[in-house]
C-alpha positions as CSV (number, residue, x, y, z in Angstrom):
1,M,6.0,11.5,-95.2
2,R,7.0,15.0,-96.4
3,L,9.2,16.5,-93.9
4,I,8.6,20.4,-92.8
5,Q,11.1,23.0,-92.0
6,P,10.8,24.2,-88.3
7,N,10.4,27.7,-89.3
8,E,7.6,26.5,-91.6
9,W,5.6,24.4,-89.4
10,H,2.2,25.6,-88.3
11,P,-0.1,23.8,-85.5
12,A,-1.9,20.9,-87.2
13,D,-5.6,21.3,-88.3
14,G,-5.2,25.1,-88.2
15,L,-5.5,25.2,-84.4
16,E,-4.4,28.3,-82.5
17,L,-1.7,28.1,-79.6
18,E,-1.0,30.7,-77.2
19,D,2.5,32.2,-77.2
20,N,3.7,30.1,-74.3
21,A,2.2,26.7,-75.6
22,L,3.9,27.4,-78.9
23,E,7.3,27.9,-77.1
24,V,6.9,24.5,-75.4
25,V,5.8,23.0,-78.5
26,T,8.9,23.7,-80.5
27,S,11.3,23.8,-77.6
28,N,14.5,21.7,-77.2
29,E,14.8,22.1,-73.6
30,N,13.2,20.5,-70.4
31,N,9.9,22.2,-69.6
32,L,7.3,21.9,-66.9
33,V,4.1,23.1,-68.1
34,V,1.8,24.3,-65.6
35,A,-1.7,24.8,-67.0
36,G,-5.2,24.9,-65.3
37,P,-8.3,23.1,-66.4
38,G,-9.2,23.3,-70.1
39,A,-6.0,25.1,-71.2
40,G,-5.5,22.1,-73.8
41,K,-2.8,20.1,-72.1
42,T,-3.4,17.1,-74.0
43,E,-3.7,19.0,-77.2
44,L,-0.2,20.7,-76.4
45,L,1.4,17.5,-76.0
46,A,-0.3,16.2,-79.2
47,Q,0.8,19.3,-81.2
48,R,4.4,19.0,-79.7
49,A,4.6,15.3,-81.2
50,C,3.5,16.6,-84.5
51,Y,6.2,19.3,-84.4
52,L,9.0,16.8,-83.4
53,L,8.1,14.1,-85.9
54,Q,7.0,16.3,-88.9
55,T,10.1,18.5,-88.7
56,N,12.1,15.3,-87.8
57,T,13.6,17.2,-84.7
58,C,13.0,13.7,-83.2
59,K,15.2,12.3,-85.8
60,Y,14.2,8.8,-87.5
61,P,14.0,6.1,-86.3
62,H,14.1,7.4,-82.6
63,K,10.7,7.9,-80.9
64,I,8.8,9.7,-78.5
65,L,7.3,8.3,-75.2
66,A,4.3,9.8,-73.5
67,I,3.5,8.3,-70.1
68,S,0.0,9.2,-68.7
69,F,-1.7,8.4,-65.3
70,K,-4.8,6.7,-66.7
71,N,-5.4,4.3,-69.6
72,D,-8.0,6.3,-71.2
73,A,-5.7,9.3,-71.2
74,A,-3.0,7.3,-72.7
75,Y,-5.4,6.1,-75.6
76,N,-6.9,9.9,-76.1
77,L,-3.4,11.2,-76.6
78,R,-2.3,8.5,-79.0
79,E,-5.6,8.9,-81.2
80,R,-4.9,12.5,-81.2
81,V,-1.5,12.4,-82.4
82,R,-2.4,9.7,-85.1
83,Q,-5.2,12.3,-86.1
84,R,-2.9,15.2,-86.3
85,C,0.0,13.8,-88.1
86,G,-1.0,10.6,-89.8
87,E,-0.5,6.8,-89.4
88,E,2.9,6.8,-90.6
89,A,4.7,9.4,-88.4
90,S,2.5,8.3,-85.1
91,K,4.2,4.9,-85.4
92,R,7.2,6.7,-83.7
93,F,4.9,7.8,-80.9
94,D,4.4,5.4,-78.0
95,S,1.7,6.1,-75.2
96,F,1.5,4.2,-72.2
97,T,0.6,4.4,-68.6
98,F,3.3,4.1,-66.1
99,D,2.2,0.7,-65.3
100,S,1.7,-0.5,-68.7
101,F,5.5,0.9,-69.6
102,A,6.8,-0.7,-66.7
103,K,5.2,-4.2,-67.5
104,Q,6.6,-3.8,-71.0
105,I,10.1,-3.3,-69.6
106,V,9.9,-6.4,-67.2
107,D,8.5,-8.8,-69.9
108,R,10.7,-8.1,-72.4
109,F,13.9,-8.0,-70.3
110,C,12.6,-10.4,-67.5
111,A,16.0,-12.8,-67.8
112,A,18.0,-9.6,-67.0
113,I,16.3,-9.1,-63.4
114,P,18.3,-10.0,-60.6
115,A,17.5,-13.6,-59.4
116,D,15.9,-12.8,-56.0
117,Y,13.1,-10.4,-57.8
118,R,13.0,-12.4,-61.2
119,L,9.7,-12.9,-62.5
120,S,8.3,-16.0,-64.5
121,K,6.5,-15.6,-67.7
122,D,3.0,-16.2,-66.1
123,Y,3.1,-14.1,-63.0
124,E,-0.1,-12.6,-61.9
125,I,-0.9,-8.8,-61.0
126,I,-2.6,-8.1,-58.0
127,I,-5.5,-5.5,-58.5
128,R,-6.6,-5.5,-54.9
129,D,-4.1,-4.8,-52.3
130,N,-5.9,-6.7,-49.7
131,R,-3.5,-9.8,-50.1
132,I,-0.4,-7.5,-49.3
133,K,-2.4,-6.0,-46.6
134,D,-3.1,-9.4,-44.9
135,L,0.5,-10.7,-45.2
136,Y,1.8,-7.7,-43.4
137,K,-0.8,-8.0,-40.4
138,A,0.0,-11.9,-40.3
139,A,3.5,-11.2,-39.9
140,S,3.3,-8.7,-37.0
141,L,0.5,-7.1,-34.7
142,D,2.5,-3.8,-35.5
143,F,1.3,-3.5,-38.7
144,F,-2.5,-3.1,-37.8
145,N,-2.4,0.3,-39.8
146,T,-4.3,1.7,-42.6
147,K,-4.2,-0.2,-45.7
148,E,-2.9,3.0,-47.7
149,H,0.1,3.1,-45.0
150,L,0.9,-0.4,-45.4
151,I,0.7,-0.2,-49.3
152,K,3.0,2.7,-49.3
153,F,5.3,1.1,-47.0
154,H,5.5,-1.9,-49.1
155,T,7.0,-0.4,-52.2
156,E,8.6,3.1,-50.6
157,Q,12.1,1.6,-50.7
158,A,13.9,0.7,-54.0
159,L,15.1,-2.7,-54.6
160,P,17.1,-4.8,-53.4
161,I,15.6,-4.5,-49.9
162,S,18.5,-4.0,-47.4
163,G,19.1,-3.1,-43.7
164,G,18.6,-4.8,-40.6
165,K,15.6,-3.0,-39.1
166,N,12.6,-5.2,-38.1
167,E,10.7,-3.2,-40.7
168,D,12.9,-4.3,-43.5
169,I,13.0,-7.8,-42.4
170,Y,9.1,-7.9,-42.5
171,R,9.1,-6.1,-46.0
172,K,11.7,-8.6,-47.3
173,A,9.7,-11.4,-46.0
174,V,6.4,-10.4,-47.8
175,W,8.0,-9.7,-51.1
176,K,9.6,-13.1,-50.9
177,D,6.1,-14.7,-50.1
178,L,4.4,-12.9,-53.0
179,L,7.3,-13.8,-55.5
180,T,7.4,-17.4,-54.5
181,A,3.5,-18.0,-54.3
182,Q,2.1,-20.7,-55.9
183,P,0.9,-21.5,-58.7
184,Q,1.8,-17.9,-59.8
185,Q,4.1,-15.4,-58.6
186,L,1.9,-12.4,-57.3
187,V,2.8,-8.7,-58.0
188,S,1.2,-5.5,-57.7
189,F,1.8,-2.5,-60.4
190,P,4.0,-0.7,-57.9
191,M,6.1,-3.8,-57.3
192,L,6.4,-4.4,-60.9
193,M,7.7,-0.8,-61.3
194,R,10.2,-1.3,-58.5
195,I,11.2,-4.5,-60.3
196,A,11.7,-2.5,-63.6
197,Q,13.6,0.1,-61.9
198,L,16.1,-2.6,-60.3
199,L,16.5,-4.3,-63.8
200,I,17.4,-0.7,-65.4
201,D,19.7,0.3,-62.3
202,T,21.4,-3.1,-62.6
203,N,21.6,-3.1,-66.5
204,P,23.3,-0.4,-68.2
205,L,22.5,-1.8,-71.7
206,V,18.8,-1.9,-71.0
207,K,19.1,1.7,-69.8
208,K,21.0,2.7,-72.8
209,Y,18.5,1.1,-75.1
210,L,15.7,3.0,-73.5
211,Q,17.5,6.4,-74.0
212,Q,18.5,5.8,-77.4
213,T,15.1,4.6,-78.5
214,Y,13.2,7.6,-76.9
215,H,14.9,10.7,-77.5
216,F,11.8,12.8,-76.3
217,V,9.5,12.0,-73.1
218,F,6.1,13.5,-72.0
219,L,4.8,13.3,-68.6
220,D,1.0,13.9,-68.5
221,E,-1.2,14.7,-65.4
222,F,2.3,15.2,-63.7
223,Q,0.9,16.5,-60.5
224,D,-0.4,12.7,-59.7
225,T,2.9,11.3,-59.9
226,T,3.7,8.9,-57.0
227,Q,7.3,8.5,-55.5
228,V,7.7,5.1,-57.1
229,Q,6.9,6.4,-60.5
230,Y,9.2,9.2,-60.2
231,D,11.7,7.1,-59.0
232,F,11.3,4.7,-62.1
233,F,11.0,7.7,-64.5
234,K,14.6,9.0,-63.0
235,S,16.1,5.4,-63.3
236,C,15.1,5.3,-67.0
237,F,15.9,8.9,-68.2
238,L,17.5,11.2,-65.8
239,D,20.9,12.5,-66.8
240,S,20.3,11.2,-70.5
241,P,20.1,13.4,-73.4
242,S,16.3,12.8,-73.6
243,V,14.1,15.8,-73.4
244,F,11.4,16.2,-71.1
245,T,7.9,17.8,-71.4
246,A,5.8,17.4,-67.9
247,V,2.5,19.0,-67.9
248,G,0.1,19.2,-64.7
249,D,-2.0,21.3,-62.5
250,D,-1.5,21.6,-58.7
251,K,-4.9,22.8,-58.4
252,Q,-6.0,19.4,-59.5
253,R,-3.8,17.3,-57.3
254,I,-6.6,14.9,-55.7
255,M,-4.6,11.8,-55.7
256,V,-2.6,12.4,-52.6
257,W,-4.5,9.7,-50.7
258,A,-3.0,7.4,-53.4
259,G,0.4,8.5,-53.0
260,A,1.0,11.5,-55.2
261,K,4.0,13.0,-54.5
262,I,3.2,16.6,-53.2
263,K,6.6,18.3,-54.1
264,V,6.8,16.4,-57.5
265,F,6.9,19.9,-59.4
266,E,9.8,21.3,-57.2
267,E,11.9,18.3,-57.5
268,F,11.5,17.8,-61.3
269,L,12.6,21.4,-61.8
270,T,15.8,20.7,-59.7
271,D,16.5,17.3,-61.2
272,T,15.9,18.4,-64.7
273,T,17.0,22.0,-64.6
274,A,13.6,22.4,-66.6
275,Q,12.0,25.9,-67.2
276,S,8.4,26.3,-65.6
277,I,5.9,27.6,-68.1
278,A,2.3,28.7,-67.2
279,L,-0.6,28.6,-69.6
280,S,-3.3,30.9,-69.2
281,L,-6.2,30.3,-71.7
282,N,-9.2,28.2,-70.6
283,F,-10.7,26.5,-73.9
284,R,-13.2,24.4,-72.0
285,S,-15.3,26.6,-70.0
286,A,-17.6,29.5,-70.7
287,P,-16.7,32.9,-69.2
288,R,-18.8,33.1,-66.1
289,L,-17.5,29.7,-65.3
290,V,-13.9,30.5,-65.6
291,E,-14.7,33.6,-63.4
292,L,-15.9,31.4,-60.9
293,Q,-12.8,29.2,-61.3
294,N,-10.8,32.1,-60.9
295,Y,-12.3,33.4,-57.8
296,L,-12.1,30.3,-56.1
297,T,-8.6,29.5,-57.1
298,E,-7.5,32.9,-55.4
299,H,-10.2,32.7,-52.3
300,L,-10.3,28.7,-51.9
301,L,-7.1,27.4,-53.2
302,N,-5.0,30.6,-52.1
303,K,-3.2,30.6,-55.5
304,P,-2.7,33.5,-57.8
305,D,-3.4,31.7,-61.2
306,K,-5.9,33.5,-63.4
307,A,-7.4,31.9,-66.7
308,I,-8.8,33.7,-69.7
309,P,-11.9,32.3,-71.4
310,S,-11.9,31.4,-75.2
311,K,-13.3,34.1,-77.4
312,K,-15.6,31.4,-78.9
313,W,-18.0,32.3,-75.9
314,K,-20.5,35.1,-75.2
315,A,-19.7,37.0,-72.1
316,D,-22.6,36.0,-70.4
317,Q,-22.5,32.3,-71.0
318,G,-22.1,29.9,-68.2
319,E,-24.2,29.2,-65.0
320,C,-23.5,27.5,-61.7
321,D,-26.7,26.3,-59.4
322,V,-26.5,25.0,-56.0
323,W,-29.8,23.1,-55.0
324,L,-30.7,22.5,-51.5
325,L,-33.1,19.8,-51.4
326,Q,-35.2,18.1,-48.5
327,S,-34.3,14.6,-49.1
328,Q,-32.8,12.0,-51.5
329,E,-36.1,11.0,-52.9
330,Q,-36.9,14.6,-53.8
331,E,-33.2,15.0,-55.3
332,K,-33.6,12.2,-57.7
333,K,-36.9,13.3,-59.1
334,Y,-36.0,17.0,-59.2
335,L,-32.7,16.1,-61.2
336,F,-34.8,13.9,-63.4
337,K,-37.0,16.6,-64.2
338,K,-34.3,19.2,-64.9
339,V,-32.2,16.5,-67.0
340,S,-35.4,15.8,-69.1
341,R,-35.8,19.3,-69.8
342,W,-32.3,19.9,-70.8
343,L,-32.7,16.9,-73.3
344,Q,-35.7,18.1,-74.8
345,N,-35.2,22.0,-74.9
346,D,-31.2,22.5,-74.9
347,S,-30.0,20.4,-77.7
348,V,-28.0,18.5,-75.0
349,K,-27.3,14.7,-75.6
350,P,-27.1,12.2,-72.8
351,R,-23.4,11.9,-73.3
352,D,-22.8,15.6,-72.8
353,I,-24.1,15.3,-69.3
354,C,-22.2,13.8,-66.4
355,I,-23.3,13.2,-62.9
356,L,-20.3,13.2,-60.3
357,V,-19.9,11.9,-56.7
358,K,-16.9,12.2,-54.3
359,Q,-17.0,8.8,-53.5
360,Q,-19.5,5.6,-52.7
361,L,-21.1,6.0,-55.9
362,E,-23.7,3.5,-55.0
363,A,-24.7,5.1,-52.0
364,Y,-25.2,8.5,-53.4
365,V,-26.4,7.8,-56.7
366,G,-27.5,4.3,-56.9
367,D,-31.3,4.9,-56.7
368,L,-30.9,7.9,-59.0
369,I,-29.5,5.7,-61.7
370,K,-32.2,3.2,-61.5
371,Y,-35.0,5.9,-61.5
372,F,-33.6,7.4,-64.5
373,N,-33.4,4.1,-66.2
374,E,-36.7,3.2,-65.4
375,N,-38.3,6.4,-66.6
376,G,-36.7,6.7,-69.9
377,I,-33.3,8.4,-69.5
378,N,-30.2,6.1,-69.7
379,A,-27.7,6.5,-67.2
380,R,-24.9,4.0,-65.8
381,D,-21.9,3.7,-63.3
382,E,-19.1,4.4,-65.9
383,T,-16.4,3.1,-63.7
384,I,-17.4,-0.4,-64.6
385,L,-16.7,-0.1,-68.1
386,Q,-14.5,3.0,-68.4
387,N,-11.3,1.4,-69.0
388,L,-12.5,-1.6,-70.9
389,I,-14.3,0.1,-73.6
390,T,-10.7,2.3,-74.2
391,E,-8.7,-1.0,-74.8
392,D,-7.5,-1.1,-78.3
393,F,-8.5,-4.8,-79.0
394,V,-12.1,-3.9,-77.6
395,I,-12.5,-1.0,-80.0
396,Y,-11.5,-3.2,-82.8
397,I,-14.3,-5.8,-81.9
398,V,-17.1,-3.0,-81.7
399,N,-15.9,-1.5,-84.9
400,S,-15.7,-4.9,-86.6
401,M,-19.2,-5.6,-85.5
402,Y,-20.5,-2.2,-86.4
403,F,-19.3,-2.7,-89.8
404,L,-20.8,-6.0,-90.0
405,I,-24.3,-4.4,-89.4
406,D,-23.7,-1.6,-92.0
407,K,-21.1,-2.1,-94.7
408,K,-21.4,1.7,-95.5
409,N,-20.1,2.7,-91.9
410,G,-16.4,3.9,-93.2
411,D,-15.5,5.1,-89.7
412,A,-15.9,1.5,-88.3
413,K,-13.9,-0.1,-90.8
414,R,-11.4,2.5,-90.6
415,L,-10.7,1.9,-86.9
416,A,-10.9,-1.7,-87.3
417,M,-8.2,-1.7,-90.2
418,Q,-6.0,0.7,-88.1
419,F,-5.8,-1.7,-85.3
420,L,-5.0,-4.5,-87.8
421,G,-2.6,-2.5,-89.5
422,N,-0.7,-1.6,-86.4
423,L,-0.4,-5.2,-85.5
424,R,1.5,-5.8,-88.6
425,T,3.9,-2.9,-88.7
426,E,6.1,-5.0,-91.0
427,F,3.6,-5.0,-93.9
428,Y,4.4,-2.9,-97.1
429,D,1.5,-1.1,-98.9
430,E,0.7,-4.1,-101.3
431,Q,0.3,-6.4,-98.2
432,L,-1.9,-3.9,-96.3
433,L,-4.1,-3.7,-99.5
434,R,-4.5,-7.6,-99.3
435,L,-5.3,-7.4,-95.8
436,D,-7.7,-4.8,-96.4
437,L,-9.7,-7.2,-99.2
438,G,-9.1,-10.0,-96.6
439,Y,-10.9,-8.1,-94.0
440,N,-13.8,-7.2,-96.3
441,N,-14.3,-10.8,-97.3
442,F,-14.1,-11.8,-93.8
443,V,-16.7,-9.5,-92.5
444,A,-19.0,-10.4,-95.8
445,K,-18.6,-14.0,-94.6
446,L,-19.7,-13.1,-91.0
447,R,-22.7,-11.2,-92.6
448,G,-23.9,-14.2,-94.1
449,N,-23.1,-16.6,-90.9
450,Y,-24.8,-14.4,-88.3
451,R,-28.0,-13.1,-89.8
452,R,-30.3,-15.0,-87.5
453,P,-31.0,-13.8,-84.0
454,L,-27.9,-14.5,-81.9
455,T,-27.9,-16.9,-79.0
456,D,-25.3,-16.6,-76.2
457,K,-23.1,-19.3,-78.0
458,L,-23.6,-17.5,-81.4
459,M,-22.4,-14.1,-79.9
460,N,-19.3,-15.9,-78.1
461,D,-18.4,-17.4,-81.5
462,L,-19.1,-14.0,-83.6
463,I,-16.6,-12.3,-81.0
464,Q,-14.1,-15.0,-81.1
465,E,-13.8,-15.1,-85.1
466,I,-13.4,-11.3,-84.8
467,V,-10.5,-11.7,-82.4
468,D,-9.0,-14.7,-84.1
469,F,-9.0,-12.8,-87.7
470,A,-6.5,-10.6,-85.7
471,G,-4.7,-13.2,-84.1
472,I,-4.5,-13.5,-80.4
473,D,-0.7,-14.1,-80.5
474,R,-0.4,-10.8,-82.6
475,I,-2.4,-8.9,-80.1
476,K,-0.4,-10.3,-77.0
477,S,2.7,-9.5,-78.4
478,H,1.8,-6.0,-79.5
479,F,0.3,-4.8,-76.1
480,P,2.6,-5.4,-73.1
481,Q,-0.3,-5.5,-70.7
482,Y,-1.4,-8.8,-72.4
483,K,1.9,-10.6,-72.7
484,V,1.8,-12.6,-69.7
485,G,-0.9,-14.0,-67.4
486,S,-4.5,-14.2,-68.1
487,C,-5.3,-10.3,-68.4
488,F,-6.4,-10.7,-72.3
489,S,-8.7,-13.7,-71.6
490,E,-10.2,-12.2,-68.7
491,D,-10.8,-9.0,-70.7
492,L,-12.1,-10.8,-73.6
493,E,-14.6,-12.6,-71.6
494,R,-15.8,-9.7,-69.9
495,V,-16.6,-8.0,-73.3
496,K,-18.4,-11.2,-74.3
497,A,-20.5,-10.9,-71.0
498,F,-21.3,-7.4,-71.3
499,I,-22.5,-7.6,-75.1
500,K,-24.4,-10.4,-74.7
501,N,-26.2,-8.7,-71.5
502,Y,-26.9,-5.7,-73.6
503,Y,-28.1,-7.9,-76.6
504,A,-30.5,-9.7,-74.1
505,I,-32.0,-6.1,-73.4
506,H,-32.4,-4.8,-76.8
507,K,-32.7,-7.8,-78.8
508,T,-30.7,-6.4,-81.8
509,L,-27.1,-5.9,-82.4
510,K,-26.7,-2.0,-83.0
511,P,-28.5,-1.1,-79.7
512,A,-26.6,-3.5,-77.9
513,L,-23.1,-2.2,-79.1
514,D,-24.4,1.3,-78.4
515,G,-25.4,0.3,-74.9
516,F,-21.9,-1.2,-74.4
517,M,-20.2,2.0,-75.5
518,G,-22.5,4.2,-73.7
519,V,-24.0,6.0,-76.5
520,N,-27.0,7.9,-75.5
521,T,-26.2,7.1,-71.9
522,I,-25.5,9.6,-69.2
523,P,-22.0,8.7,-67.5
524,V,-22.2,8.5,-63.8
525,M,-18.6,8.3,-61.9
526,T,-16.4,9.7,-59.1
527,V,-14.6,12.8,-59.4
528,H,-11.3,10.8,-59.5
529,K,-12.6,9.1,-62.6
530,S,-13.6,12.3,-64.3
531,K,-9.9,13.6,-64.5
532,G,-9.2,14.9,-67.9
533,L,-12.7,14.6,-69.3
534,E,-15.2,17.3,-70.0
535,Y,-18.9,17.7,-70.2
536,H,-21.5,20.4,-71.4
537,T,-23.4,20.1,-68.1
538,V,-22.1,18.5,-64.7
539,I,-24.0,17.4,-61.6
540,F,-22.2,17.1,-58.6
541,V,-24.3,15.1,-56.3
542,G,-23.8,15.4,-52.5
543,L,-21.9,18.6,-51.6
544,E,-22.2,17.5,-47.9
545,D,-20.0,16.9,-44.7
546,G,-21.0,13.2,-45.2
547,A,-19.4,13.0,-48.6
548,F,-16.4,15.1,-47.4
549,W,-16.0,13.2,-44.1
550,S,-12.1,13.8,-44.3
551,F,-12.2,17.5,-44.7
552,N,-10.9,18.3,-41.4
553,T,-7.7,16.4,-42.0
554,Q,-7.2,16.8,-45.6
555,A,-8.8,20.4,-46.5
556,D,-6.4,20.9,-49.3
557,E,-7.0,17.9,-51.4
558,D,-10.7,18.0,-50.9
559,K,-10.7,21.6,-52.0
560,C,-8.8,20.2,-55.2
561,T,-11.5,17.6,-55.3
562,F,-14.3,20.0,-55.5
563,F,-12.4,22.5,-58.0
564,V,-11.8,19.4,-60.4
565,A,-15.5,18.7,-60.2
566,L,-16.7,22.3,-61.0
567,S,-13.9,22.7,-63.8
568,R,-15.1,19.5,-66.0
569,A,-18.1,21.8,-67.0
570,K,-18.1,23.6,-70.3
571,E,-21.4,25.6,-69.8
572,R,-23.3,24.4,-66.7
573,V,-22.5,23.0,-63.3
574,V,-24.9,21.8,-60.7
575,F,-24.2,21.0,-56.9
576,T,-26.9,19.1,-54.8
577,F,-27.3,19.2,-51.1
578,S,-29.9,16.8,-49.5
579,K,-30.7,17.3,-45.9
580,T,-31.4,13.7,-45.5
581,R,-29.5,10.9,-47.4
582,N,-30.9,7.4,-46.1
583,S,-28.2,5.5,-48.3
584,T,-25.3,6.8,-45.9
585,R,-24.3,5.9,-42.7
586,N,-25.7,9.2,-41.0
587,S,-29.0,10.1,-42.8
588,N,-29.0,13.6,-41.7
589,Q,-26.4,15.9,-43.4
590,S,-24.9,19.1,-42.7
591,L,-22.6,21.9,-44.3
592,K,-20.3,22.4,-41.3
593,S,-17.2,21.2,-42.1
594,I,-17.3,22.0,-45.7
595,R,-18.9,25.5,-44.9
596,V,-16.0,27.4,-46.5
597,L,-16.9,25.6,-50.0
598,F,-20.6,26.9,-49.5
599,E,-19.5,30.2,-48.3
600,E,-17.2,30.9,-51.2
601,L,-19.8,29.8,-53.8
602,Q,-22.0,32.5,-52.1
603,K,-19.4,35.3,-52.2
604,S,-18.6,34.5,-55.7
605,K,-22.1,35.9,-56.8
606,I,-21.7,33.7,-59.6
607,A,-23.4,30.6,-58.0
608,N,-27.1,30.7,-57.9
609,I,-28.0,29.1,-54.6
610,Q,-31.8,27.7,-54.3
611,E,-33.6,25.8,-51.7
612,I,-36.0,23.5,-53.3
613,K,-39.1,23.0,-51.3
């Protein structure tokens, strides 16, 4: 890779950055970037990675570490860096979630963990917290508390657990029960992070290794960082020469219920002596939607931030509608009629539209999804597959199958070969050329062997052959989340089951793969799952007291949830209210508790509020 002098570097792909963004991209200091929705936070981190790698400011062989909150965000950032600065340079860019980074450390250095907390190689990760909750409630009636409080209590103290208070005795006992469970030790991701922190705190050589490897650290969606995650970050990197870039938006702080640290911005500025830098451009939303966001930022969130829309829009573009409907039945039919019209007349594709709910997706839009699918518009609960379809090995499987169907599909082959090449970082150019030839021959053989209609067994065999060509051991050793336990085999079985299900519906392979990947399908999800995503049109179903049942006790977080839903939209956002909603606990709906949301939409004079008879 040809190195570029820092003073000759320009943003990759000819992109323009506002002055403050360019300052952050080229900075050698710690920075906290505070930026609203659509400001290009992910792009800023990608451009900063390009600058550091292409100018060798991150000196070879040192690396950049990016830590994101969600799997898809980590994947998207990694892909963007690869696209911006190429395969060779991007090999020095590691993008993980907090969970996967902690797991990688624990799995790699497990022998160095103090004995009381040491994990075997086949430990199992607890995805649901009920097991932990039940152990506390069995230990003492005093623990009949909310699950969220119990789970926070379980990992709020750094290891080793000390002290003679009753609560410490119970906490220590529950940890012991989980770490001595049979046939496998049981840990949650927050437990894993505390164990990783203990490992680092008690092993100076491991800490030194991390700090010498990663000279630059990025922290994405920083407003959602929990106390456990922040403590883990500090143990890894605080007081090291590493340079930190954190990006976030306190207007989008919607994970407080899940333990997000409310004062994390202030603590980061103090702990790292970072400079706080604000971005003002909104590249995502049309001008009238930016105007609405600015109004609500001031009058609903009580913050002074003002965003500026991109010049690519006309001044009158952007619309917000609030539809007051009589019933859930009317709601689904009216939405179907409107969506059908947009798809036919507005050159909008199904994937350009997103339907959001605050929570209880099945209760609010289960019938709507069914009605859409029965009447010719594909829609699905995206949360079921959102994480799975962004896993690297799944992208490899799917693109190998697309390449099998169409040997002229260069993009599919490129993505598959990229995965195979990443598993073989020790390969030289000549070896990679042989791998390319071998892959071509392998897929040609598959084309001959799987011409006929695929039974469930044949589909299983096809997918397994594709995985075996990559090498299961190579996959497990390359991706930390798959090194121990049964996570890989479970995810692979899920992939097989979903693709077989879509194949049974469509009867041919390409539509089955399209269905699995969500092509030509409207995604439906909760607001929390939509963080970091954007769509031409956003429909929020259920602007009602019933959906915002906790508004009276957590108004600030619920206002932020409302703001996040609004700010996913590029050009159109719709909020629906239904007077009756039979699928929820109370069928009659009201706008009393959340009246302030409705009133501020009215006062903005931008939202068009209609009662639909």
